[in-house]
C-alpha atoms as a printed R data frame, in Angstrom:
    type eleno elety resid chain resno       x      y       z
1   ATOM     1    CA   UNK     A     1  14.477 89.165  27.624
2   ATOM     2    CA   UNK     A     2  13.981 85.407  27.887
3   ATOM     3    CA   UNK     A     3  11.406 83.798  25.625
4   ATOM     4    CA   UNK     A     4   9.729 80.896  27.388
5   ATOM     5    CA   UNK     A     5   7.152 79.755  24.831
6   ATOM     6    CA   UNK     A     6   5.280 80.845  21.752
7   ATOM     7    CA   UNK     A     7   1.572 80.617  21.036
8   ATOM     8    CA   UNK     A     8   0.400 80.475  17.433
9   ATOM     9    CA   UNK     A     9  -3.052 81.965  16.963
10  ATOM    10    CA   UNK     A    10  -3.481 81.977  13.191
11  ATOM    11    CA   UNK     A    11  -1.736 82.548   9.909
12  ATOM    12    CA   UNK     A    12  -3.019 86.090   9.555
13  ATOM    13    CA   UNK     A    13  -2.916 87.003  13.243
14  ATOM    14    CA   UNK     A    14  -0.079 87.888  15.547
15  ATOM    15    CA   UNK     A    15   2.178 85.359  17.246
16  ATOM    16    CA   UNK     A    16   2.318 85.885  21.002
17  ATOM    17    CA   UNK     A    17   5.657 85.457  22.743
18  ATOM    18    CA   UNK     A    18   5.172 84.440  26.364
19  ATOM    19    CA   UNK     A    19   7.943 86.120  28.347
20  ATOM    20    CA   UNK     A    20   9.651 84.453  31.289
21  ATOM    21    CA   UNK     A    21   8.582 86.161  34.506
22  ATOM    22    CA   UNK     A    22   5.214 87.238  33.141
23  ATOM    23    CA   UNK     A    23   3.891 89.390  30.344
24  ATOM    24    CA   UNK     A    24   3.557 88.890  26.639
25  ATOM    25    CA   UNK     A    25   4.369 90.657  23.426
26  ATOM    26    CA   UNK     A    26   2.615 90.401  20.070
27  ATOM    27    CA   UNK     A    27   4.836 90.002  17.034
28  ATOM    28    CA   UNK     A    28   3.197 90.896  13.738
29  ATOM    29    CA   UNK     A    29   3.250 88.322  10.956
30  ATOM    30    CA   UNK     A    30   2.968 89.136   7.286
31  ATOM    31    CA   UNK     A    31  -0.331 87.616   6.150
32  ATOM    32    CA   UNK     A    32  -0.383 85.513   3.011
33  ATOM    33    CA   UNK     A    33  -2.075 87.400   0.179
34  ATOM    34    CA   UNK     A    34  -4.275 85.750  -2.446
35  ATOM    35    CA   UNK     A    35  -2.016 87.174  -5.162
36  ATOM    36    CA   UNK     A    36   1.144 85.590  -3.761
37  ATOM    37    CA   UNK     A    37   2.581 82.954  -6.119
38  ATOM    38    CA   UNK     A    38   2.194 79.353  -4.934
39  ATOM    39    CA   UNK     A    39   5.153 77.947  -3.040
40  ATOM    40    CA   UNK     A    40   6.049 74.696  -1.333
41  ATOM    41    CA   UNK     A    41   5.465 74.932   2.410
42  ATOM    42    CA   UNK     A    42   6.593 72.479   5.064
43  ATOM    43    CA   UNK     A    43   4.032 72.108   7.835
44  ATOM    44    CA   UNK     A    44   6.347 72.298  10.814
45  ATOM    45    CA   UNK     A    45   3.850 70.973  13.330
46  ATOM    46    CA   UNK     A    46   3.526 67.727  11.325
47  ATOM    47    CA   UNK     A    47   7.121 66.580  11.345
48  ATOM    48    CA   UNK     A    48   6.610 62.853  11.755
49  ATOM    49    CA   UNK     A    49   7.220 60.178   9.150
50  ATOM    50    CA   UNK     A    50   4.033 60.527   7.076
51  ATOM    51    CA   UNK     A    51   2.526 57.330   5.662
52  ATOM    52    CA   UNK     A    52  -0.465 58.654   3.690
53  ATOM    53    CA   UNK     A    53  -2.290 61.853   2.820
54  ATOM    54    CA   UNK     A    54  -5.802 62.138   1.341
55  ATOM    55    CA   UNK     A    55  -8.355 64.853   0.615
56  ATOM    56    CA   UNK     A    56 -11.925 63.716   1.279
57  ATOM    57    CA   UNK     A    57 -15.076 64.775  -0.591
58  ATOM    58    CA   UNK     A    58 -15.774 67.605   1.880
59  ATOM    59    CA   UNK     A    59 -12.337 69.165   1.393
60  ATOM    60    CA   UNK     A    60 -10.720 67.901   4.586
61  ATOM    61    CA   UNK     A    61  -7.081 66.835   4.365
62  ATOM    62    CA   UNK     A    62  -6.215 63.687   6.326
63  ATOM    63    CA   UNK     A    63  -2.653 62.837   7.337
64  ATOM    64    CA   UNK     A    64  -1.604 59.422   8.678
65  ATOM    65    CA   UNK     A    65   1.560 58.780  10.704
66  ATOM    66    CA   UNK     A    66   2.829 55.485  12.131
67  ATOM    67    CA   UNK     A    67   1.890 54.801  15.753
68  ATOM    68    CA   UNK     A    68   3.533 52.534  18.268
69  ATOM    69    CA   UNK     A    69   1.394 49.502  17.429
70  ATOM    70    CA   UNK     A    70   0.295 50.221  13.859
71  ATOM    71    CA   UNK     A    71  -3.273 49.925  12.580
72  ATOM    72    CA   UNK     A    72  -5.768 51.718  14.797
73  ATOM    73    CA   UNK     A    73  -2.913 53.121  16.919
74  ATOM    74    CA   UNK     A    74  -1.533 55.100  13.976
75  ATOM    75    CA   UNK     A    75  -1.747 58.852  14.494
76  ATOM    76    CA   UNK     A    76  -3.998 60.956  12.267
77  ATOM    77    CA   UNK     A    77  -4.486 64.650  11.726
78  ATOM    78    CA   UNK     A    78  -7.536 66.170  10.056
79  ATOM    79    CA   UNK     A    79  -7.050 69.610   8.470
80  ATOM    80    CA   UNK     A    80 -10.218 71.538   7.639
81  ATOM    81    CA   UNK     A    81 -10.837 73.329   4.314
82  ATOM    82    CA   UNK     A    82  -9.542 76.557   5.873
83  ATOM    83    CA   UNK     A    83  -6.159 74.954   6.530
84  ATOM    84    CA   UNK     A    84  -6.649 74.734  10.295
85  ATOM    85    CA   UNK     A    85  -5.948 71.398  12.047
86  ATOM    86    CA   UNK     A    86  -9.237 70.355  13.662
87  ATOM    87    CA   UNK     A    87  -8.949 66.646  14.484
88  ATOM    88    CA   UNK     A    88  -5.984 64.777  15.903
89  ATOM    89    CA   UNK     A    89  -5.416 61.518  17.741
90  ATOM    90    CA   UNK     A    90  -5.107 57.786  17.276
91  ATOM    91    CA   UNK     A    91  -6.910 56.475  14.203
92  ATOM    92    CA   UNK     A    92  -9.133 54.112  16.194
93  ATOM    93    CA   UNK     A    93 -10.299 56.892  18.518
94  ATOM    94    CA   UNK     A    94 -10.939 59.303  15.655
95  ATOM    95    CA   UNK     A    95 -13.074 56.728  13.831
96  ATOM    96    CA   UNK     A    96 -15.060 55.953  16.997
97  ATOM    97    CA   UNK     A    97 -15.845 59.639  17.539
98  ATOM    98    CA   UNK     A    98 -16.698 60.338  13.886
99  ATOM    99    CA   UNK     A    99 -18.273 56.989  12.947
100 ATOM   100    CA   UNK     A   100 -21.615 58.399  11.771
101 ATOM   101    CA   UNK     A   101 -19.953 60.975   9.506
102 ATOM   102    CA   UNK     A   102 -17.535 58.363   8.157
103 ATOM   103    CA   UNK     A   103 -20.405 56.001   7.300
104 ATOM   104    CA   UNK     A   104 -22.208 58.769   5.415
105 ATOM   105    CA   UNK     A   105 -19.101 59.806   3.516
106 ATOM   106    CA   UNK     A   106 -17.705 56.339   2.843
107 ATOM   107    CA   UNK     A   107 -14.184 55.066   2.291
108 ATOM   108    CA   UNK     A   108 -11.014 57.098   2.579
109 ATOM   109    CA   UNK     A   109  -8.313 55.117   0.804
110 ATOM   110    CA   UNK     A   110  -5.415 53.988   3.033
111 ATOM   111    CA   UNK     A   111  -7.220 55.283   6.142
112 ATOM   112    CA   UNK     A   112 -10.489 53.360   6.537
113 ATOM   113    CA   UNK     A   113 -13.093 51.411   4.570
114 ATOM   114    CA   UNK     A   114 -16.832 51.010   5.212
115 ATOM   115    CA   UNK     A   115 -18.463 47.666   4.442
116 ATOM   116    CA   UNK     A   116 -22.038 47.058   3.274
117 ATOM   117    CA   UNK     A   117 -23.269 46.702   6.875
118 ATOM   118    CA   UNK     A   118 -21.720 49.979   8.044
119 ATOM   119    CA   UNK     A   119 -18.681 48.519   9.801
120 ATOM   120    CA   UNK     A   120 -15.554 50.688   9.517
121 ATOM   121    CA   UNK     A   121 -12.416 48.648   8.802
122 ATOM   122    CA   UNK     A   122  -8.753 49.375   9.543
123 ATOM   123    CA   UNK     A   123  -6.691 46.365   8.537
124 ATOM   124    CA   UNK     A   124  -8.361 43.218   9.975
125 ATOM   125    CA   UNK     A   125 -10.216 45.232  12.657
126 ATOM   126    CA   UNK     A   126 -13.634 46.879  12.475
127 ATOM   127    CA   UNK     A   127 -15.738 49.369  14.442
128 ATOM   128    CA   UNK     A   128 -19.471 48.531  14.544
129 ATOM   129    CA   UNK     A   129 -20.674 51.747  16.151
130 ATOM   130    CA   UNK     A   130 -20.134 50.547  19.721
131 ATOM   131    CA   UNK     A   131 -16.700 48.945  19.965
132 ATOM   132    CA   UNK     A   132 -13.707 47.664  18.020
133 ATOM   133    CA   UNK     A   133 -13.393 43.995  17.076
134 ATOM   134    CA   UNK     A   134 -10.024 42.563  16.056
135 ATOM   135    CA   UNK     A   135 -10.650 39.714  13.616
136 ATOM   136    CA   UNK     A   136  -6.963 38.783  13.320
137 ATOM   137    CA   UNK     A   137  -4.101 40.206  15.384
138 ATOM   138    CA   UNK     A   138  -1.315 38.700  13.311
139 ATOM   139    CA   UNK     A   139   1.824 37.843  15.241
140 ATOM   140    CA   UNK     A   140   3.676 34.555  15.601
141 ATOM   141    CA   UNK     A   141   2.308 31.554  13.724
142 ATOM   142    CA   UNK     A   142   3.575 28.017  13.383
143 ATOM   143    CA   UNK     A   143   5.968 28.767  10.519
144 ATOM   144    CA   UNK     A   144   6.030 32.564  10.253
145 ATOM   145    CA   UNK     A   145   5.316 35.922  11.829
146 ATOM   146    CA   UNK     A   146   2.345 37.716  10.262
147 ATOM   147    CA   UNK     A   147   2.072 41.504  10.239
148 ATOM   148    CA   UNK     A   148  -0.652 43.730   8.765
149 ATOM   149    CA   UNK     A   149   0.095 47.250   7.564
150 ATOM   150    CA   UNK     A   150  -3.183 48.704   8.896
151 ATOM   151    CA   UNK     A   151  -4.905 49.374   5.570
152 ATOM   152    CA   UNK     A   152  -8.139 47.870   4.273
153 ATOM   153    CA   UNK     A   153 -10.435 48.172   1.258
154 ATOM   154    CA   UNK     A   154 -13.853 46.600   0.702
155 ATOM   155    CA   UNK     A   155 -14.792 44.861  -2.557
156 ATOM   156    CA   UNK     A   156 -18.196 44.756  -4.278
157 ATOM   157    CA   UNK     A   157 -19.181 41.662  -2.279
158 ATOM   158    CA   UNK     A   158 -18.422 43.305   1.053
159 ATOM   159    CA   UNK     A   159 -15.136 41.580   1.926
160 ATOM   160    CA   UNK     A   160 -12.459 43.714   3.589
161 ATOM   161    CA   UNK     A   161  -8.993 43.089   2.106
162 ATOM   162    CA   UNK     A   162  -5.942 43.839   4.252
163 ATOM   163    CA   UNK     A   163  -2.297 43.777   3.050
164 ATOM   164    CA   UNK     A   164   0.104 41.632   5.062
165 ATOM   165    CA   UNK     A   165   3.728 40.522   5.273
166 ATOM   166    CA   UNK     A   166   4.539 37.030   6.556
167 ATOM   167    CA   UNK     A   167   8.143 36.396   7.555
168 ATOM   168    CA   UNK     A   168   8.877 32.658   7.770
169 ATOM   169    CA   UNK     A   169  11.676 31.202   9.860
170 ATOM   170    CA   UNK     A   170  14.056 30.548   6.963
171 ATOM   171    CA   UNK     A   171  17.693 29.507   7.259
172 ATOM   172    CA   UNK     A   172  20.312 31.970   6.135
173 ATOM   173    CA   UNK     A   173  20.411 35.754   6.178
174 ATOM   174    CA   UNK     A   174  17.515 36.458   3.774
175 ATOM   175    CA   UNK     A   175  14.262 37.523   5.445
176 ATOM   176    CA   UNK     A   176  12.433 35.166   3.059
177 ATOM   177    CA   UNK     A   177   9.227 37.188   3.464
178 ATOM   178    CA   UNK     A   178   5.900 36.573   1.755
179 ATOM   179    CA   UNK     A   179   3.462 39.358   0.976
180 ATOM   180    CA   UNK     A   180  -0.158 39.480  -0.050
181 ATOM   181    CA   UNK     A   181  -3.757 40.214   0.879
182 ATOM   182    CA   UNK     A   182  -6.177 38.530   3.264
183 ATOM   183    CA   UNK     A   183  -9.950 38.998   2.999
184 ATOM   184    CA   UNK     A   184 -12.221 39.202   6.053
185 ATOM   185    CA   UNK     A   185 -15.815 39.612   7.035
186 ATOM   186    CA   UNK     A   186 -17.177 39.970  10.563
187 ATOM   187    CA   UNK     A   187 -16.887 36.207  11.091
188 ATOM   188    CA   UNK     A   188 -13.238 35.868  10.145
189 ATOM   189    CA   UNK     A   189 -10.851 35.025   7.314
190 ATOM   190    CA   UNK     A   190 -12.515 34.299   3.957
191 ATOM   191    CA   UNK     A   191  -9.750 34.366   1.334
192 ATOM   192    CA   UNK     A   192  -6.060 35.112   0.806
193 ATOM   193    CA   UNK     A   193  -3.674 35.998  -2.024
194 ATOM   194    CA   UNK     A   194   0.120 35.726  -1.996
195 ATOM   195    CA   UNK     A   195   2.192 37.987  -4.247
196 ATOM   196    CA   UNK     A   196   5.248 37.015  -6.194
197 ATOM   197    CA   UNK     A   197   8.296 38.526  -4.423
198 ATOM   198    CA   UNK     A   198   9.799 41.648  -5.988
199 ATOM   199    CA   UNK     A   199  12.168 42.908  -3.300
200 ATOM   200    CA   UNK     A   200  14.270 45.035  -5.645
201 ATOM   201    CA   UNK     A   201  11.454 47.592  -5.490
202 ATOM   202    CA   UNK     A   202  11.918 48.055  -1.725
203 ATOM   203    CA   UNK     A   203  15.019 50.174  -2.261
204 ATOM   204    CA   UNK     A   204  12.933 52.786  -4.118
205 ATOM   205    CA   UNK     A   205  10.102 53.031  -1.604
206 ATOM   206    CA   UNK     A   206   7.580 51.308  -3.877
207 ATOM   207    CA   UNK     A   207   4.482 50.087  -2.028
208 ATOM   208    CA   UNK     A   208   3.723 46.349  -2.048
209 ATOM   209    CA   UNK     A   209   0.177 46.979  -3.262
210 ATOM   210    CA   UNK     A   210  -2.122 49.901  -4.071
211 ATOM   211    CA   UNK     A   211  -5.801 49.366  -3.173
212 ATOM   212    CA   UNK     A   212  -7.915 51.463  -5.563
213 ATOM   213    CA   UNK     A   213 -11.703 51.307  -6.153
214 ATOM   214    CA   UNK     A   214 -12.421 51.852  -9.842
215 ATOM   215    CA   UNK     A   215 -15.518 52.046 -11.999
216 ATOM   216    CA   UNK     A   216 -16.966 54.085 -14.837
217 ATOM   217    CA   UNK     A   217 -19.827 54.901 -12.496
218 ATOM   218    CA   UNK     A   218 -19.640 57.388  -9.632
219 ATOM   219    CA   UNK     A   219 -17.251 56.643  -6.730
220 ATOM   220    CA   UNK     A   220 -18.321 54.017  -4.241
221 ATOM   221    CA   UNK     A   221 -20.552 54.710  -1.268
222 ATOM   222    CA   UNK     A   222 -21.344 52.789   1.924
223 ATOM   223    CA   UNK     A   223 -24.327 51.143   0.170
224 ATOM   224    CA   UNK     A   224 -22.702 50.423  -3.182
225 ATOM   225    CA   UNK     A   225 -19.151 49.252  -3.629
226 ATOM   226    CA   UNK     A   226 -17.227 49.736  -6.845
227 ATOM   227    CA   UNK     A   227 -14.987 46.977  -8.169
228 ATOM   228    CA   UNK     A   228 -11.775 46.931  -6.156
229 ATOM   229    CA   UNK     A   229  -8.362 46.825  -7.810
230 ATOM   230    CA   UNK     A   230  -5.257 45.636  -6.011
231 ATOM   231    CA   UNK     A   231  -2.289 46.853  -8.044
232 ATOM   232    CA   UNK     A   232   0.468 44.629  -6.696
233 ATOM   233    CA   UNK     A   233   4.011 44.962  -7.953
234 ATOM   234    CA   UNK     A   234   3.800 42.044 -10.376
235 ATOM   235    CA   UNK     A   235   0.118 41.898 -11.330
236 ATOM   236    CA   UNK     A   236  -3.300 43.546 -11.132
237 ATOM   237    CA   UNK     A   237  -6.058 41.833  -9.144
238 ATOM   238    CA   UNK     A   238  -9.703 42.776  -9.701
239 ATOM   239    CA   UNK     A   239 -10.937 41.555  -6.337
240 ATOM   240    CA   UNK     A   240 -12.346 39.195  -5.288
241 ATOM   241    CA   UNK     A   241 -10.883 37.386  -8.324
242 ATOM   242    CA   UNK     A   242  -7.591 35.849  -7.090
243 ATOM   243    CA   UNK     A   243  -6.095 35.555 -10.581
244 ATOM   244    CA   UNK     A   244  -3.619 38.347 -11.453
245 ATOM   245    CA   UNK     A   245  -3.669 40.183 -14.768
246 ATOM   246    CA   UNK     A   246  -0.181 40.869 -16.160
247 ATOM   247    CA   UNK     A   247   0.727 44.486 -16.788
248 ATOM   248    CA   UNK     A   248   1.391 45.598 -20.380
249 ATOM   249    CA   UNK     A   249   4.906 44.625 -21.500
250 ATOM   250    CA   UNK     A   250   5.298 42.449 -18.392
251 ATOM   251    CA   UNK     A   251   3.268 39.370 -19.260
252 ATOM   252    CA   UNK     A   252   4.546 36.212 -20.923
253 ATOM   253    CA   UNK     A   253   6.244 36.972 -24.272
254 ATOM   254    CA   UNK     A   254   4.238 36.425 -27.445
255 ATOM   255    CA   UNK     A   255   6.700 33.760 -28.590
256 ATOM   256    CA   UNK     A   256   8.568 31.235 -26.408
257 ATOM   257    CA   UNK     A   257  11.760 32.324 -28.145
258 ATOM   258    CA   UNK     A   258  11.296 35.984 -27.213
259 ATOM   259    CA   UNK     A   259  12.964 37.471 -24.151
260 ATOM   260    CA   UNK     A   260  10.719 38.297 -21.202
261 ATOM   261    CA   UNK     A   261  10.840 41.852 -19.886
262 ATOM   262    CA   UNK     A   262  11.518 42.614 -16.230
263 ATOM   263    CA   UNK     A   263   9.762 45.231 -14.105
264 ATOM   264    CA   UNK     A   264   6.879 45.999 -11.768
265 ATOM   265    CA   UNK     A   265   4.111 48.454 -10.900
266 ATOM   266    CA   UNK     A   266   5.202 51.474  -8.870
267 ATOM   267    CA   UNK     A   267   2.031 53.567  -8.353
268 ATOM   268    CA   UNK     A   268  -1.690 53.568  -9.132
269 ATOM   269    CA   UNK     A   269  -4.638 55.968  -8.911
270 ATOM   270    CA   UNK     A   270  -8.271 56.285  -9.936
271 ATOM   271    CA   UNK     A   271  -8.920 58.588 -12.897
272 ATOM   272    CA   UNK     A   272 -11.862 61.008 -12.394
273 ATOM   273    CA   UNK     A   273 -13.805 59.099 -15.080
274 ATOM   274    CA   UNK     A   274 -13.465 55.860 -13.126
275 ATOM   275    CA   UNK     A   275 -10.576 54.248 -14.969
276 ATOM   276    CA   UNK     A   276  -7.616 52.870 -13.094
277 ATOM   277    CA   UNK     A   277  -4.166 54.090 -14.118
278 ATOM   278    CA   UNK     A   278  -1.113 52.048 -13.089
279 ATOM   279    CA   UNK     A   279   2.462 53.286 -13.503
280 ATOM   280    CA   UNK     A   280   5.046 50.622 -14.316
281 ATOM   281    CA   UNK     A   281   8.802 50.544 -14.544
282 ATOM   282    CA   UNK     A   282   9.838 48.116 -17.300
283 ATOM   283    CA   UNK     A   283  13.231 46.868 -18.390
284 ATOM   284    CA   UNK     A   284  12.716 46.058 -22.064
285 ATOM   285    CA   UNK     A   285  14.864 43.058 -22.966
286 ATOM   286    CA   UNK     A   286  16.410 42.796 -26.438
287 ATOM   287    CA   UNK     A   287  19.224 40.768 -27.967
288 ATOM   288    CA   UNK     A   288  21.353 43.925 -27.831
289 ATOM   289    CA   UNK     A   289  20.720 44.634 -24.148
290 ATOM   290    CA   UNK     A   290  18.106 46.140 -21.827
291 ATOM   291    CA   UNK     A   291  16.453 49.567 -21.805
292 ATOM   292    CA   UNK     A   292  14.505 51.034 -18.870
293 ATOM   293    CA   UNK     A   293  11.104 52.573 -19.654
294 ATOM   294    CA   UNK     A   294   8.258 54.091 -17.630
295 ATOM   295    CA   UNK     A   295   4.645 53.568 -18.731
296 ATOM   296    CA   UNK     A   296   1.227 54.849 -17.678
297 ATOM   297    CA   UNK     A   297  -1.284 52.048 -18.237
298 ATOM   298    CA   UNK     A   298  -5.074 52.673 -18.195
299 ATOM   299    CA   UNK     A   299  -7.433 49.880 -17.144
300 ATOM   300    CA   UNK     A   300 -11.212 50.045 -17.657
301 ATOM   301    CA   UNK     A   301 -13.824 47.832 -16.021
302 ATOM   302    CA   UNK     A   302 -14.993 45.180 -18.469
303 ATOM   303    CA   UNK     A   303 -12.565 46.266 -21.195
304 ATOM   304    CA   UNK     A   304  -9.129 45.563 -19.763
305 ATOM   305    CA   UNK     A   305  -5.938 47.426 -20.595
306 ATOM   306    CA   UNK     A   306  -6.018 50.446 -22.877
307 ATOM   307    CA   UNK     A   307  -3.148 51.960 -24.823
308 ATOM   308    CA   UNK     A   308  -0.089 52.567 -22.643
309 ATOM   309    CA   UNK     A   309   1.652 55.951 -22.627
310 ATOM   310    CA   UNK     A   310   5.447 55.999 -22.602
311 ATOM   311    CA   UNK     A   311   6.619 58.635 -20.103
312 ATOM   312    CA   UNK     A   312  10.317 57.765 -20.391
313 ATOM   313    CA   UNK     A   313  11.291 60.851 -22.401
314 ATOM   314    CA   UNK     A   314   8.073 62.816 -21.918
315 ATOM   315    CA   UNK     A   315   8.222 63.301 -18.141
316 ATOM   316    CA   UNK     A   316  10.939 65.473 -16.555
317 ATOM   317    CA   UNK     A   317  10.698 63.203 -13.496
318 ATOM   318    CA   UNK     A   318  12.393 60.348 -15.353
319 ATOM   319    CA   UNK     A   319  13.883 61.829 -18.540
320 ATOM   320    CA   UNK     A   320  17.385 60.441 -18.948
321 ATOM   321    CA   UNK     A   321  17.222 58.687 -15.557
322 ATOM   322    CA   UNK     A   322  14.678 55.925 -16.092
323 ATOM   323    CA   UNK     A   323  17.110 53.223 -15.010
324 ATOM   324    CA   UNK     A   324  17.558 54.607 -11.484
325 ATOM   325    CA   UNK     A   325  14.278 56.432 -10.790
326 ATOM   326    CA   UNK     A   326  10.782 55.127 -10.001
327 ATOM   327    CA   UNK     A   327   7.512 57.057  -9.954
328 ATOM   328    CA   UNK     A   328   6.193 56.145  -6.515
329 ATOM   329    CA   UNK     A   329   3.048 58.279  -6.137
330 ATOM   330    CA   UNK     A   330   0.267 59.424  -8.468
331 ATOM   331    CA   UNK     A   331  -2.880 61.522  -7.947
332 ATOM   332    CA   UNK     A   332  -5.453 62.985 -10.319
333 ATOM   333    CA   UNK     A   333  -6.780 66.445  -9.514
334 ATOM   334    CA   UNK     A   334 -10.529 67.181  -9.478
335 ATOM   335    CA   UNK     A   335 -11.725 69.043 -12.563
336 ATOM   336    CA   UNK     A   336 -11.026 72.747 -11.990
337 ATOM   337    CA   UNK     A   337 -11.849 73.937 -15.501
338 ATOM   338    CA   UNK     A   338  -8.219 74.119 -16.628
339 ATOM   339    CA   UNK     A   339  -8.996 72.655 -20.018
340 ATOM   340    CA   UNK     A   340  -7.680 69.142 -19.629
341 ATOM   341    CA   UNK     A   341  -6.766 66.210 -17.415
342 ATOM   342    CA   UNK     A   342  -4.546 67.242 -14.489
343 ATOM   343    CA   UNK     A   343  -2.369 64.836 -12.550
344 ATOM   344    CA   UNK     A   344   0.565 65.029 -10.167
345 ATOM   345    CA   UNK     A   345   3.316 62.424  -9.809
346 ATOM   346    CA   UNK     A   346   6.274 62.053  -7.468
347 ATOM   347    CA   UNK     A   347   9.503 60.123  -7.901
348 ATOM   348    CA   UNK     A   348  11.853 58.123  -5.698
349 ATOM   349    CA   UNK     A   349  14.322 61.022  -6.139
350 ATOM   350    CA   UNK     A   350  11.960 63.337  -4.260
351 ATOM   351    CA   UNK     A   351  10.831 65.246  -7.345
352 ATOM   352    CA   UNK     A   352   7.236 66.258  -8.123
353 ATOM   353    CA   UNK     A   353   5.657 67.266 -11.415
354 ATOM   354    CA   UNK     A   354   2.292 68.185 -12.905
355 ATOM   355    CA   UNK     A   355   0.868 66.958 -16.203
356 ATOM   356    CA   UNK     A   356  -1.986 69.009 -17.670
357 ATOM   357    CA   UNK     A   357  -3.735 67.962 -20.867
358 ATOM   358    CA   UNK     A   358  -0.774 65.785 -21.838
359 ATOM   359    CA   UNK     A   359   1.920 68.435 -21.243
360 ATOM   360    CA   UNK     A   360   4.310 68.428 -18.261
361 ATOM   361    CA   UNK     A   361   5.020 71.496 -16.153
362 ATOM   362    CA   UNK     A   362   5.804 72.728 -13.588
363 ATOM   363    CA   UNK     A   363   8.426 70.337 -12.213
364 ATOM   364    CA   UNK     A   364  10.096 70.638  -8.815
365 ATOM   365    CA   UNK     A   365  13.298 69.058  -7.549
366 ATOM   366    CA   UNK     A   366  13.684 67.816  -3.984
367 ATOM   367    CA   UNK     A   367  15.756 70.903  -3.165
368 ATOM   368    CA   UNK     A   368  13.079 73.269  -4.498
369 ATOM   369    CA   UNK     A   369  10.453 71.514  -2.384
370 ATOM   370    CA   UNK     A   370  12.686 71.579   0.700
371 ATOM   371    CA   UNK     A   371  13.216 67.823   1.060
372 ATOM   372    CA   UNK     A   372  16.460 66.561   2.612
373 ATOM   373    CA   UNK     A   373  18.644 64.403   0.392
374 ATOM   374    CA   UNK     A   374  17.538 61.051   1.832
375 ATOM   375    CA   UNK     A   375  13.853 61.853   2.347
376 ATOM   376    CA   UNK     A   376  11.270 59.577   0.711
377 ATOM   377    CA   UNK     A   377   7.985 60.642  -0.873
378 ATOM   378    CA   UNK     A   378   5.232 58.349   0.421
379 ATOM   379    CA   UNK     A   379   2.039 59.769  -1.058
380 ATOM   380    CA   UNK     A   380   0.515 62.684  -2.962
381 ATOM   381    CA   UNK     A   381  -3.024 64.111  -2.981
382 ATOM   382    CA   UNK     A   382  -4.724 67.074  -4.689
383 ATOM   383    CA   UNK     A   383  -7.636 69.098  -3.306
384 ATOM   384    CA   UNK     A   384 -10.489 70.703  -5.228
385 ATOM   385    CA   UNK     A   385  -8.795 74.102  -4.813
386 ATOM   386    CA   UNK     A   386  -5.661 72.781  -6.548
387 ATOM   387    CA   UNK     A   387  -3.526 72.491  -3.410
388 ATOM   388    CA   UNK     A   388  -1.068 69.610  -3.710
389 ATOM   389    CA   UNK     A   389  -0.265 67.672  -0.533
390 ATOM   390    CA   UNK     A   390   2.916 65.645  -0.233
391 ATOM   391    CA   UNK     A   391   3.463 62.976   2.431
392 ATOM   392    CA   UNK     A   392   7.148 62.283   3.009
393 ATOM   393    CA   UNK     A   393   9.486 60.614   5.456
394 ATOM   394    CA   UNK     A   394  10.400 64.142   6.602
395 ATOM   395    CA   UNK     A   395   6.910 65.532   7.168
396 ATOM   396    CA   UNK     A   396   4.006 67.124   5.313
397 ATOM   397    CA   UNK     A   397   4.420 69.604   2.450
398 ATOM   398    CA   UNK     A   398   1.853 71.524   0.420
399 ATOM   399    CA   UNK     A   399   1.872 73.620  -2.722
400 ATOM   400    CA   UNK     A   400  -0.920 75.983  -3.721
401 ATOM   401    CA   UNK     A   401  -3.737 77.839  -2.035
402 ATOM   402    CA   UNK     A   402  -3.442 76.522   1.515
403 ATOM   403    CA   UNK     A   403  -0.910 78.107   3.844
404 ATOM   404    CA   UNK     A   404  -0.107 76.283   7.088
405 ATOM   405    CA   UNK     A   405  -1.966 77.287  10.218
406 ATOM   406    CA   UNK     A   406  -0.365 76.020  13.407
407 ATOM   407    CA   UNK     A   407  -2.146 73.999  16.024
408 ATOM   408    CA   UNK     A   408  -3.102 76.311  18.912
409 ATOM   409    CA   UNK     A   409  -1.043 75.639  21.980
410 ATOM   410    CA   UNK     A   410   2.317 76.246  23.599
411 ATOM   411    CA   UNK     A   411   5.490 75.223  21.803
412 ATOM   412    CA   UNK     A   412   8.624 75.019  23.912
413 ATOM   413    CA   UNK     A   413  11.663 76.928  22.688
414 ATOM   414    CA   UNK     A   414  15.292 76.561  23.812
415 ATOM   415    CA   UNK     A   415  16.273 78.693  26.766
416 ATOM   416    CA   UNK     A   416  18.160 81.806  25.664
417 ATOM   417    CA   UNK     A   417  20.993 82.936  27.959
418 ATOM   418    CA   UNK     A   418  23.014 86.142  27.596
419 ATOM   419    CA   UNK     A   419  26.719 85.607  28.197
């Protein structure tokens, strides 16, 4: 018997094997039971290099993968609350088809942002309900090559901020790149910020900047924008203010004779109560040497930095390895009545852990998740049902209530030949 193709028709249904020469045979699959313990599952039909994953307010899971041209050509997959993929295609096309729903629902961080006039932004491009307008294409300039990473976030004044990298034509082997944010409205460029270089973080997969709306009020909507935080590696910007705020332990020393600590921000997320939480890796400098520490730093609108929490020994993700590990992704879970604050964090070593009401556990290594040795964690998101979604350089993983349901269609299999 030669198997020509396989058709997946549902997680709890049969899988149909299409037989060469005609005919078909149903092969029973063991359905997932509600009492089965949670397990990490790799979604085999999403095997690309995943950039971002988010769960929107209606329970949809959105997955973003790099496309050939970046920005609106990135590939996206929308997974419904039942776990079934329902939307797929290039980001620009998906936004054009779902523009009305996106305007009603508002921003989806790292996917799209809606300004005060209803335009949907992806990087320095916007969709006005009829067509796309590219405000700035980047590319070669007089002294550099400018490239946008296809993200955008809108501040309280309605400006869309897009991260960029500018690579000047410098002598020598160094890329000599500059990084920052550029602000746009429908008429063009309105402002720009350049970040202090911190290239050491590149080796750990740390993002240049995290764009996070934050406020003690309810999350932003298309008609009201919350203050926008840009957590860059070396400072926090409360946009549109171009002046950075130093992170705790990383600002100028209290005394000119004191040593200045080294370090940078590695991840950031909005707390359910509206606060911003930024994770930092800090090398504390003393006369006797340096010690690596990891901190969680809360920031509240109008109040500034709160008391930092030292996760160096507390978190199993970094305990004993703070010097060589960075926490690269952070997500707070919606309140599920578990009796305390729930968050999930992921490290540059491919490990993931949960913190509930100040206590860590469970904790998963890369091997337990199923990540290859050199895979990178890019993003983490948590749904209202408690399912954890992990975007990695080796595909999409989930842990919890949702089991993968394959996209309907024919999947080619290798030809089987009997010797």
